[in-house]
N, C-alpha and C positions, 0 to 999 in steps of 0.2 A: 558873708559867704564869699569864698575866693573864686576868682575867674582865671582860668588857665587858657592862654592862647596856644593853639596847636598849629605849628608852622608846617604846611604841606606844599609850599610854593615851588619847590624844585622839581616836583613830579608832574609829568604831562597829563593833561585832562583826558579822561576816558580810557586811559591805558593802565592796566593793572600790573605795575612793577612789583618787585619784591618788597620795596619800601612801602608802597601803597597798601599791599596786603598786610604788612606789619601794623601800620597805623589803623587800618580799618578793622583789624581784629582786636587791637589793644583798646581802642576808644570805647566800645560797648562794655568791656570789662571795667574800665575806669568809671563809666556812668553808673554801673551797677554797684560799685564799691564805695563811692564817695558822694557827698552832697555838693561838690563843686559845680560851678558853671564852666562850660567849655565853649571856646570860639575856634572853629576850624577855618583857618585862612588857607584857601586852596584854589587851584585853577580848574577844579571840577565844578560843574553846575550842580546845584542841590538836587535837581531832578535825576541826575545820574548816580547819586550816591546810594550805597546799599541801604535797605530798609532799616537795618539795625542802627544806623546813624541818625535816623529821623527821630529825635528825642527832644522833649521840651527844654532840657538843660544844655542842649547843643545848638549853638547858633552857627550858621554857615555864611562866610563872606567869600565871594568868588572874585578873583583877580585875574588879570591877563597872564598867560603863560609866556615867558621869555625863554626861547630855546637855548640861546647862548648862556652857558653857566655863569660866565663873568658878568654879563648884563643882568641876569636874573638876580645875582647876589647884590649888585649895585642897586637894583630896584628894591630889594628887601631892605637895604640900609636906608633908602629914601622913604619907604612907606611904613615900616614896622613901628617906628616911634609914634606916628600918628594913630596907628591901629591899636597900640597898647593904651594910649590915652582915650581913644574913642570907645573902646570896649571895657575900660576899667580893669584890664587884666593885670595881675601882679607878678606873673611868671610866664615865660615862653618855653614850650617844649617843641624842639625841632626834630622830626623823624629822620632828618638828613645830617650828615657830618659837615656839610658846607652850607653856610647861611650868613645872615648879617652879623656884624660885630659891633655896630653902633648901638648905644643904649646902656643904661646902668641897672636895668632890672635883672633879676635872676634868670639865667638862660641855661637850658639843658639840651645838649646835642646828642645825637645817636650816631655811632660809628659801627656800621654793620660788617665792614670788611676793610682790608688794606691792600686790595689787588694792585692798585697803582704803585705801591711800594714793594710788594712781595714779588710781583710779576711785571716789572716796568717795561720790558721789551715787548710785551703783548699789547700795550696800549699806546695810542698816539701821544707824541710829545706834548701837544697843546693841552691834553687832558692832565698830564702830569704837572705841567707848568701852572695851570690854574689851581690844582690841588696844593702845590708847594707855596703858592702865593696866598690863597684864601684860607685854607684850613688852619694854619697857625694863628691867624687873626681871629677866626671864629672860636677856636679852642681857647685862646687867651681870654675871650669874653665870657666863656661858659663857667658856671658854677660846678656843674657835673658833666661828665661824658659817659653815656651809657653804651656798653658793648654787650653782645649776646653770649660770649664765651670767654674762658680764660685764655684760649689760644689767640683770640682777637686782642685781648688786653696785652698779651706779650708782644704781638705784632705792633701795636700802637706805641708801646713804650720804646721798642727798638727804633721805630721810625721817628717818634716825637717824644723824647724823654721828658720834656717839660709837662706833659699831660699826666704823669704817673699818679700824682696825688688827687686827681679829679675823677678817675675811672671807677665806674660801678658796673658790675656784671648783672645783667637781667636777661636770662634766657628767654627765647621765643617759645612758641607752642603751636600745636596743630589747632586749626580753627573749626574742624568739622565735628558735628554731633554724631557719634558713632552708633547711636541707637536708632537713628532715622532710617527709613527705607532706602535701599540702594537702587538707583536707576539702572537701565541697561548700559552695557559697556559701549564706549564710543565707536569701537570697531568690532567686527565679528571674530570669534576664535580666540585662541590663546596668544598672548603677546607679552613682550617686555615693555617697560615704560621708562621714559626719561621726561622730567618736568623742569622747565626753566627757560628763560630767555638766554640764548646761547652766546654769551660773551667768551672771550678767549680762555678764561680760567676754567670753563666748563669742560674743555678738552673732549668733545664728542667723537672726534675721528677715531680714537682708540677703540671705542665701542664697535664702530663699523668694521675695523680691522679684526676684532674678536669674532664678530658675526661671520666674517669671511673665513676665518679659521674653522669655525663650526660647520659652515657649509661644506668645506673640504672634507670634514669628518662625516658628512651626511646628516647633520642636524641643522634644521632651518628654523630659526626663531624670529617671527615678525617683531618689529619694533614700532612703538607709537611714541612720538615726541609731542608734548604739549608745551607751547611757548613760541617765541619768535626766533627766527634764524637770520637776523639782519646782516650778519657778517658772512652768510653762506657757508658756515663751517660744516654743518651737517650735509647740506646739499652737495658740496664739493667732495666730501668723503664718500657719499653714496655713489656718486658718478664714477669713482675709481673702482668700485666693486659691484658690478652688475650681477654677480653670481649670488649675492645674498638674498635672503627672503625680503618681503616687502618692508619698506620704511615709510610710515605715514607721519606727517608733521602738520599739526593744526594749532591755531591760537585763537584767542578771544573767547574761550569757553567759559561758561558760568560755573559757579561753585558746585552745582549739582552734577554736572558732567565731569568736572575734575575729580570729585569725590568718587563717582562711579568708576573712573579710569583707574584710580588707586585700588579700589576694592576688588576689581576684576583682574588686575594685572597678574601675570604669571611670575613676574619679578619686577622690581624697581631697581634702576641702576644709576649711580652717580660716579662719574670718572674724573672729578675735578682735581686740578692741580692745587687749588687753594679755595677754601671757603671760610667765611667768618662764622657761619652757623649752619646754613643749609636747611631752611624750613621744609622743603619738599621731602627730606628724609624722614622727619618726624611725622609729617602728614601721611606719608605712605605707611609708616609703622603703625600709626593710630588706626588705620583701616586694615591692618594685618597683611600688608604686602611683604613678600620676602625681599629684603633689601641687600643689594650688593653696593658697597661704598668704598671710595678711595680711602687709603690709610694716611692721608695728608692733613695737615692743619687741624681744624676744629672737628673734623668728621669722626674720629674715634671717640672724642669727648661727647659728641652729640648722639651718635648712633649707638654707643654703649655696647651691650651684649646682644643687641638686636640686629646685627648685620654680619655678612661675610665681607671681610676687608680685602682689598686688592691693591696692588701697585698700579697707579693710574698710567704708568708708562709701559705696562706689560699687556699686550693683547692676549698672550697665552694665559696669564692668570685670570683675566676677565673671562675668556672663553671657558676655562675650566670651572669657574664659579657659576656661569650661566648653565653649563651642561649638568652640573650637580643638581641645581634646583629643577631644571627642566626634565630630568630623567629619574630623580630619586624622590618619590612621594613622601617618604619619612623625613628626609632632610628639609623638604619644602614645608611640611607641616610644623616641624620644630622651629624653623626660622620664622614662620608666621606667628607662632606663639610668643617667641622672644621679641619680635617686633612690637607686638601690642604691649608687652610688659614694659619695654623701654619707653614707649611713648607716654606712659602714665607718669613719668617723672616731670612732665612739662605741662604747664597750665597758664592760660592768659590771665586767669584770676590772680594767680600768684605773682605774675609779672606786673599786673596792675597794682597790687598791694606794695610791691617793692618800689615802683615808680611814685606812687602816692606818698610813700614815706620820704622820698627825695623832695617832693613838692613841699611837704611839711617842714623839712629841714631848711629848705631855701626860703620859705615864707612862713615862719612860725606864727602860731596863733594859739589862743587859749584852749580851743576845742577843735578837734579834727575828727568829726564823726564818720563812721564807715556804715553806709547803708547796705548791709549784707543781706541779700535774699537767702532764705534757708535752702532754696532749691538751686542756688547758683554754684555751690561748691561741692566737691566730693567730701566724704567723711574725713579723709586724711587731711584735706586742706582746712576744713573747719577746725580740726584739732590743732593744726599748726598755727592758725590765726588766733585761737583763744588760749594758746599755751602761755 
């Protein structure tokens, strides 16, 4: 029986980042699909992990979190060889692009986006220097590099041509069960929704400018933001426009509240200048939210026919898109329908199957059984797996 070490050491404990959401959704699908043993090496305590990760074939090893990325990676190089020997793992899967590079075992990295290369002026020089120093070393040591979209693959090849032969596209997917009961909305009344920790690529100020244009037209649309605003990007933009309707920003919500926020939203908006995939878009679509999305990078590829696309530098285009959904019930209903249809293209079970195939290629063995529960997959997925 194979043991796979899951490297989650770069993500802070107790904080649900996009990469943490990715791994915590992917792991249960892997456990349901394969008979492999998994070792999650993380800075999270086992008590804080989601219930879906408490599985007899998943062992949790908690290590200290090093906030400095450079020091974190150095500690990975120092400790991972011992952990691979101690656990008997034959392959390492790292949910991050930056990790250790010492060791001869098969290693798979994940590159979710290339913000530091596509929007370099938006990020501190020290972050770019660490990337330029560490990522090429980690990439050179990797057997495969997983990316979530063809757009990210193209970005990676442009920035690091030497990775071209290692890249595999495995799309992400919404993690919510759409048939479960929906809780009450986090705030009262009709609202628009933004989801995500607000790094510079998210470009939230343009949405506030669009809301100010709508207020001048007599249309006031409240906005709910779920995520952190550590750079004060949203707070600063709101302070410049006191005339707009209320803007509420909350973080630390559980999946039930996030799911309810999507389901009750009058619209979901993404105004990013760049995205590697943008999981909140397909999460919103899976729950039928009308989606307004940037026309940049991976977003047209991911949002498909289930979104209104806007120029993320144009407050007027964004205002017009919001006004259409807010005032035209037929347009809103049509977009909700198309949202749900597009979300059906994505599945964590399909992502797990693709990743498990990479594990098999990197560590071949005589048999590689798939423990597929008949209730785990849709009819479409079952047909594709047995084709």
